[in-house]
N, C-alpha and C positions, 0 to 999 in steps of 0.2 A: 219910579214916582218915588216921593218921600213921605213917609206918613206921620202927621202932627201931630201932637197931644193938644188936645184944644181946651188944657187947664194950666197946663206950661211952657206950651209950645215947644217944647222938644222936638227935636225931627227923630225917625227912625226909617231903617231901610226897608223894612217888611213889617205887615200888620203885627207876627206872633210875638215881635217887639214889643210892638207898641201895646199890644193886650198885656204881656207881662208888667210891661212899666206902669199901666193904668193900676192894674189888680196890685202891683206892691205898694204905691206911692199914694194913691188917688181912692183906693178901698174905702178908707174907713175917715171920718170925720178928725180935722187936726185939733186939738184941744191945748197943746203944750209949746209954747213961743219958741222952745227950741227947735218944733219940726214945721215951722212956717216956711213953704217954698215959696218963691215970688216970682215974678215974670221971668226975671232975668236967671233963675234955679240957682239960686244962691241959699246956702243953710245958716244959720246963727250956731256955732260949735261951740261946745262946751268944754270942763277940763275930761281927758282923757285917761286919767289916772283912775283904777278904781276906789271908791270910798272906803272899801273894807284893809283891802291888803295895799294900796298903793301901787298895785302893776300895770306899767303903761301900754296902754292898747292903741292899734294903728286909726280906729276909728268908733265913733259913738256906738253905730251900732254892735261892734265889738266890743264895747265896754258894757251896754245894757245885756248882752247876752253873758260875757264874763261874770258878772253881779249877778244876775237871775241863776243860771246854771252850775258854773264852773268854780265860785271863789271859796276856797278853803277857809279861808279866813271868816267869811260870814257864815258858813257852817259852824265854826268853834263860838261865834255871837251868840248864836240862836241857843245852841246848846247851854252856854252858860245861862242865855234869859230864862230857861227853862228849870234852871237848879230852885230848889225850895228852901232847900237848909245847909247849914255848913258840911255836914257829914256827906252829903253828895258832892258838895267840890273836892273836899280830900280825896273822895272816891276818884273822879273823874282825872285829879292829878296824879294820881298812883299809876292809873290807864295811859295817861298821856305819857310819864317817864316810863312806863314800860315796853309801851310800842316805840319810844326814841331808841331804847336799850337794843330793840328787835331790829331798827333799821339800821344800826349803827352796826350789828353784828353781821348783815347783809352786807351791808359795802366791805367790809372788811373780806368777805369770803369773796367778791368779787373783783377784790384787788385795787378798788377804786382808791383807797385810804392808806395806800403804801407810805414807807418812810421817801424822803426826798434821792435817797443812795440807789431805789428802784424805780422813780419816775423822775419823766423830764417836766417842769412846770413851765409853761409858755402864761404869761399876766393871768396868772390862777387859773387857768383850765391844765388840765392833768392828760397827756400824751400815756397810756399805758398800752405796752404790746402785748399783754395778758389778755386784754379785751378785743372781744371778734367784732369789728365792727365792717360792715358793708358798705363798699365804697360807693359815690355816686351812679346809679345806673344796673348795680349788682345786690340792689335790695331784695329781699324775700315777704316781707310785711305780708304782698296777699295771702302766703299758705297760713299765714298765723290769725285770719280774719276770718270770721264767719259769715255764713250767708247773709243773716240779721245786720253784721255791721256792713257789710257789703253794699247790701240795699239801703241802707239808711246812710251813707254816703254819696250814694245817689241819687236821693229824693228827699231828704231831712234838710240839706244845707239848701234849696231850690228859693225858698222865700227869705233866706236870712243872709246868707253869706257865699260866695263863690266855690262851687265843687271843687276843684284844684286845691283851693285854700284851705278847705276842709280835710281834704285826705294830707296836706303837710300837716295840719293842726293836729289829728289822730297820730302821725309817727312821732310830733316831739311831746304829745302829752301823756300817750299811753304806754304805760311800762314795759309792755309784753313786745313793744317795736323798738327798743331802745340800742337793737343792734344797726338800725338803720338809720341811727340820727348820726348822718356823715359832716353835716357843718357844724360850725360854732362863729356866731356872732360878737363880738365882745366891746364894737364900737358902733353906734350907727351912723357916726361920722364919717369914718375910716373909709377907702375904697377899698381894701381888702377885706378877707375872710378867711375862715380855716377851714381847709376841705381836708378830708382824709384819702391817703394816699396808699393804694393798696400795694405797691410798689415795696416802698421803706415802710411801711403800716404805721405811717404817723402822721396827724396832721401838720398841713403846711396852709402859707400863706399862698392865695391866689385872688385874682380880681373878682369882685363881689358881683359887680353889674353881670358878666361873662354868667360865673357861677348860678347866680338866679334864674339867667336864661334857661341854664342847663337843667336845673331844679323844673320848671315849668313845664318845660318840654319832656322829661320823664314823668311829671306827672300828670300832664295831658295823657300820655300813651297808656298809663296806668288806667287812668279815667276811661280812656276807651274800651279798653278791655274788659273794664267792669260793665260797662254799657251792653257788651256784645256776647257777654255771659248769657247764655239761653235761661239758666236755671233763674237768674237774677232779673233778669228782661222781661221775662212774664208776666212777673210779679207787679210789673210798675203800672202805674194807670195811665189811660189813654191823653189825659189831660198835661201828665206829668212829663211824658215822653215829648209833647210838644216842646215843652219849655226847657228838656236838656236838648232836643234837636237845634232850638233856637240858639242855646249856651254855645253848643259846641262849633255853630254856623260862625259865633263871633269870632272865636277862636281861628277864622279862616279867611273872615272879609277883612275890607278895607281899616276897620277899626281895631283890628287885632294888636296895634302897638297900643293903642290908648288902654284896651282890657288888660294886657298884659302888664301897664305899668301899674295898676290897681290890685295884679295879682301880686308883682314885685313890691311894693310895701306893705303889704299882710304878711307874706309870708318873713320879708325881713324882720317884723316885728316879733313875729313867733318864735324865729331862731332864734334872737338876740334875748327874749324871754326865756326860752328853756335851758341857754347857755347861764344867764344870769341866776335861774333857780337851781343850776347844778353847782355853782361856786358857791352860793349859799348854804346849801345842803350839804356839802364837802366840809364847810367853815364850822355849820352845828356840831357836826361829825367831830372834828376835831377839837371842839370847846367841851364835846361830853369828854370823849378819851382823857382831855387833861382833867375834868374833874375827878374822874372816876381814878386815876394816876394818883391823884392828890388823897382823896380816900384812901386807896391802900397804902401808901407813904404814911401816913395820919395812923394807920392801924397798927403797923410794924413800928412804929416809935412808939403808941401804947403798949 
């Protein structure tokens, strides 16, 4: 039996799916033209670039979440707006410079910013044999997550994003998990991506579509392990367990291809932005090192 939404006429195969749909999309009054849902279930989309840092997001929902919680440029703007005099500006500027210097020293210690004689550069992405990377399927990030972080991965994204997508986002945004960032995407239009090979200890070009499928399968297994963890499971509320069970069902039923298609789109954008941010950070470190070298040369001349 099909369960149909009496508001937007969208059909679902179970009552739980219909209930979750109504809770998520029809529980609040619509006040913004961008959120209007018609009988044909179409939405008016907006610019998907962050208005603060111009970061490209996969959906309007991801954009709003990024702007409200994660955008570092927004935080900088808020700090600047609170400055009351010129002395405070100078003090913050000094702190920012010191922070950049510390980040530059950390990059050097991790051998990320070595010279071309020690590194192989591929489209601006560094392959460094001295950095330990865990290949896909061999990640150990579960050991690095606290029980609170594991619980949040199971519950917090339920009304915002797909849990498997949140798990991938955690890996590519939390610095303590950088050893598990085994995939790089440098071009959204390309049919290939870079995947770390345990045998050669290098990033190699592979079919992007098939590789993302493997990522989804691995993260699905991780999500199942999280849910079956007794210490975590007993803390989850019954209504959340229903939603999680419904989500896990969608990964097994006839709509799995449709669900995985959305997973793929989100995951590709997450990895693409992480790769882009790494390149920008390396370029910034190079510029800072060049500036310091120029200052040293100037002092020697004097």
